[in-house]
Each structure stands twice: as C-alpha cells, then as structure tokens.
N, C-alpha and C positions, 0 to 999 in steps of 0.2 A: 735311328736317324740316317738319312741318305747321305753317302759321301759325295761331295761335289767333285766332278772331273771336268776340267776345261775342255771344251770341244775343240776339234782340230782347227777350225777356222779362227779361234781366238788368238792364235799365234801363227800367222800365215806369212810374215815378212821377217827376215832375220839377217843380221849383219854377220859377215864371216871375215876371215883374214884377207880375202882377196875380192870381196865384192858384197853384193846384196842379193840374197836368194828370196824369190817370191813364189809362193804356191800358186800355181796356175788355176784360177777359179773358172776358166773357160771350159775346163775338162773335168773339174771336180763335180761329183764324187767318183765318177767312173775311173778316173785316173788321179793319182797323187803325184803330180809332176812339179818339181821346183825348177824355176827358171833362174839362172844365174845372170846377174847384171854386173859387169865389171867397171862400169863408168856411170856418171851421172846421166849422160845422154841415154844409155841403155835402160836405166830406171825410168826416165821420162817416157821413153818409147813404150815400156811395158805398161805404164799407167794409161797412156793414150790408147794402147791396143786392148785395153780391158783385161789384161792379165790379172789385175786386182781391181776391186771396186769397193764402194762404201767407205769403211774406215781404212781400207788397205792402202789407198794413196797417201793417207796421213803418215802411216808408218814407213811407207816406201820413201816418202820425202824426208822424213827424220834421218833414216839410215843413208839415204842418197846424199844428204848434206855432209855426212861423215866421209863418204867417198870424195866429195869435193874437197874436204879439208886435207885428205891424204894426197889428193892431186896437187893441192897448193902448198904443201909442206915445205917445198924447197924454194918458194918464192919470197921476195921481200914483203914486208908488212902491207904496204898499199896494194901491191899486185895480188897478194893472197886474198885480201879483203874483196877486191874487185872480182877475183875468180869466184869466190863464194857468193857474192851477190848476183853474178851472172847465172851461176848454178841454181840459186834460189828462184830467180825469175823464170827459168826454164821449167822448173818443177811446178811452180804456181800456175803457169800457162797451160798445164796439161789437161786439167778439168776445170774450166773457168767458173762453172756454176757453183761448185762446192768450195767453201772457203777453208776447208781443212788443210790442204797443202800449204796455204798461206800461213796458217798457225804453226805448222810444223817448221817451216823455214824460219819463222821469227823465233821459235824456241831455240833453234841452234845458233842463229846469228846473235841473239841477245847474250849468249855465253862467250862469244868471241870478241876479244878487244885487244888488238895489238900484238897477238902471239904469232909466232912462226914455228916451223919445224914440228917436233913432237908435242910441244906445248899447244900448238894450234889444233892438232888432232885430238889431243886430250880434252881441250875446252869444247870442241865440237861434240865429242862423244858424251861429255858431261851434259851438254844441252840436250842431246838426243834422248839420253836416258831420263833426264827430268821430264821431257816432253812425253815420253812413253808412260812414265808413271802418272803424270798429271791426267793424261787422256783416260787411262784405266780407272783412276779414282773418281774422276768426274762422271765417267760412264756408270760406275757403281752407284753413285748418288742419284743420277738420272733414273737408274732402274728402280731404286727404292721409292722415289717420288711417284713414278708411274704405277708401280704395283699398289701403292696406297689408294689410287683412284679406282681400283677395280674391285668387284665383289669377290667374295671368297671362292666361289666356283665359277669363275668367268670364262665365257667363250669370246675369243678375240679374233677379228679378222685383221690380217696384216697384208701389206703389199710390198713387194720387192724384198731387199735383205737389209735389215736394220743392224746387222753385225754386232758389236759389243753392246750396243743399247739393248737389243733383244736378249742377248745372253744374260745380261745383268738383270733385266726384268724378270726373266725365269728364275734366276738365282734369288732375287729379292722376295718374289711371291713365294717360293718354296720355303725360304727362311721364316716367313711370316705365317706359314701354315695354309697358304692359298693354293688352290689347284686350278691351273689354267689349261684350257684347250684352245687350239688355234685352227682357224681356216687360213690357208695361205694361197694367194694367187700365184699362178705360174710365172708371171712377169715376163712377157715377150719383149724383145726377141731373144734375149740372152738366158731366159728362164732362170733368173737368180732366185725367184721364189721356190721353184721346184727343186733346183740343185743345191742351193745354199741354205735358204731358210727352213724348208721342210726337212732337209737332211740333218741340219743341226738341231732342230727341235726334237726329231726322232732320236738323235744321238743322246739328247738330255733326258729322254724318257717322257716327253710331253705328248699328249693326245693331239695328233696332227692330221688334218684333212687338206688334201691339195685340190683346188678348183681352177678352172680356166679363168682368164682375165675377164671374159664376158659374163661370168657367173656372179661376180661380187654384189651387184645390186639385188639379185634374186636372193642371195644368202642374207643380205641385210633386211630384206623385206619379210623374211620368214619369222621374225620374232625371237630367234634363238641366238642372236649375237648381242653381247653386252657392250662392246666397244669396237670401234675401228681405231687400231693403233699402228702408227708408222713412224719411221725416222723422218728426219728433214735434212736435206742437203744444205739448206739455208733458211732461216726465218728473218724477215725484214723487221725493221723497228715498228712498222705500221701493221704487223701481224699476218703478212702473207707468207704461206708456207710453200717452199720450193722443194719438190721431191720428184722421184721417178715418175715419168709420164704415166698417167692412169690413176694417180692419187686424186686429182681434181674430181674425176667422175665418181670415185668411191665416196669422197667427202660430200658431194652433192647428194648422192643416194643416202648416205647416213643421215644427213639432215632431213631428208624427205621422210625417212622412217624412224626419226626420233632416237637415233643411235649416236652416242657421243663420239667425237673424233678427237683423240689425243695425239698430238704431234710432238715427237721427242727430238730435242736438239740441246746440245750442252749450253748454248747461249744464243740469243738473238744477235744478229750482226749489226753492230753500231755503225759500220761503214756502209750499210745498205738501208737508208731510211725508207725506201719504198721498193716495190717490185721492179720498177724501171731501172733501179741501180744494180740488178742482178743479171748478168749475161746468161742467156739460155743456150746451152750447148746443142747444136744440131749435128747428129752423126750422119755419116754417109748413107744416103737412101738405099744404096745397094745392099747394105747390111740386112735389110728387111726381105730381100728377094731371094727365093730359093734358086737352085740350079734349074735350068730349063725355062726360066721365066721369059715371057715374050719380051723381045728388045724394046717395044714401045712402052712398057710399064715402068713408071717411076716410082721410087720409094720416097716417102716423107717421114723423117724421123727426128722429131724434137726428143731429146733424151729426158727432158724434165718438163713438168708443167707447174703452174702457180695456182694455188688454192687461196682465194680471198678469205679474210678473217671471219666473214659471216658464216662460213662453212666449217670453221674450226672451233671446237668447244674449248680446248685447253692446249696451250703450249707448255710442255713439261720441260723444265731445264734442270741443270745440276743444283740450282737453288730453290727448286720447288716449282709448283704449277702456277701459271699466269693466264689471266684472261688475254686473248690475242690483241685486245685493244689497249692493254696496260703494260706493255713490254718495256716501256721506259723505266718501270720500277726495277727491272732486273739489275740495271747499272747503277741504281741508287742503293742497292743492298750493300752491306759491309762484307767484303771479301773474307 
C-alpha cells in the first residue's frame, strides 16, 4: 500500500507568533519563498498580488483575521468588533469573484462575541482552526464524490489549479483502487496549471501531461479523455460555473465531443441566485504584456469566465453530485 504524503501546496499558509507566512506561488516550484505578512493589510495585499491563489486566500483570510484580533486585543469590546469587521471587509474585497474569503471571515467572526484581550485572540484562533478543519474535511468529501464519477482508469483534463479539491480527488481515487492520468493546461498568464497543478500531480506520483491552453479542445476531440474536471470559484444557484478564464471554452468543447464536465465546489452560493450576482474580477491588462511590447497594445484580462449550465454535466459538492439545474436541493439536504 502506498503511503500518502501531503504535497507541498497542501499547507502553504501558516500562522506564526508575529504574522502570517504565505508560500509565494508566483515563483513556485523554482523557488520556495515564504512571504511574511505582519498585518491584515499586508495579508490583503498578498492576496491581491497573487502571492497565493485558489484556496490560498481562504486560509490567508482565516489567519489574517487572527492577526486582526491581535491588533484589537487592547481595545474595548465595541471598538474591537469594529476593527475585526473592517479587517474582514478588507479581506473579502481582495478577490471579489471567489466567495471563500467571505466564508473564512465568517468562520472567525462567528466565534467572537464580546471578548477583549487574550480571550478575543483565543476566540478568533478557535474560529480559524475550526474553519481550517472544516475546509479540509469538506474538500475530502468533495474528492470522494468526484472520484466516484470517474472510471477505474480515467484520463482527466483539468484547467488551472484546483488546490485541495484536486489533492483530495487523487487521494480518494487511490484509496478506491482507481488510477488517474491527467492532462493539465498551462493556464496563462500565471501558468498555475504548469507550475502548481502539474508539479503537485507529479509530486503525488500521478501520470501527468502538460498542454498549452490552446490544445484543450484538440485533446478532448481525440477520444482519449474521460472527463473534464475543474474546480469552481463560485457556482450560482441557477447552475452557472464561475472559474478561471478558459473554463468556458473547454466546457463548450467537452460538450461538443461528448465528454462530461464535472465542476467541483464545496457548495453552491445561495447568495448568488444568478450569474449576474457574481462580480467578475478584471486584472490589469498590463499583466498580459511582456517587456518590450509596443506601447499602443492594450491587454484585456478577465480573470474568470462563466459557464452556463447547459455545458455542465455535474456540479460536485461536499454533499454529492447534483445536476446543475437542481442545485436548490443542496440546501434542502440535512447537514
């Protein structure tokens, strides 16, 4: 039996005695550099600057809220609460398309109720630890449900970096005796697929092939891919999947070539009834342009796109798989 070892990126944000340390995914795997953030503002800036992505902002927000509690420990109750709420609003605003920072902030604030001093810090820490454990356990459930949808020797195309969802999918498949092989898109412009997804899959001993972003449709057309599987930054209640830009094109191609598309998300967002309720983040177009570009060239960089439910086979959640048109059932299930 193979011994499971957590990959490096499974634990890439950590709380220390004087701050939050975040593994800089912009230079990983060539470098393993930890950025120290000594304040909530520095944590927020690190998230905005893409030091961490995918589930990283969730964990950064959790531990960033503990920093906020440390900052507010000497304040009176009302002022301390106000400080925490301002810190939470700042962290939520860093990546508005993804709802995970909002969940992380709620996890901490829900544990804080009228404390000051060391009691406040302890309460915030308890909330952050509970949020950490809950995220990991739900990701494990999500991985098991997704693995169950795949054949025993499945070849999967994935896009961008699904983080713990992908790690738990590989773990669950291995535990159930399934052997997975992956095609990974490089995922421009930050190359998360090349630097994070492919690196982690190889670290886990998974058969991994890297392809350019423009190759996805051709790979799907060849008949050798059993499923398109991605994470989702958010899924609306009417079944729209919001994920890294490029997902829409792959989903359309998968539909054209009769390849199922399974989108992984812990839960559909009941605060987003439709796609119109999800703000799409636009990055600075200059991030697309290399040095020496002609000054007249502009960059257009939506960080996410929206895949309509007609191109989605299954939305896989921590409570199991759902038809994208029946996501209201998720919130009717017994917790």
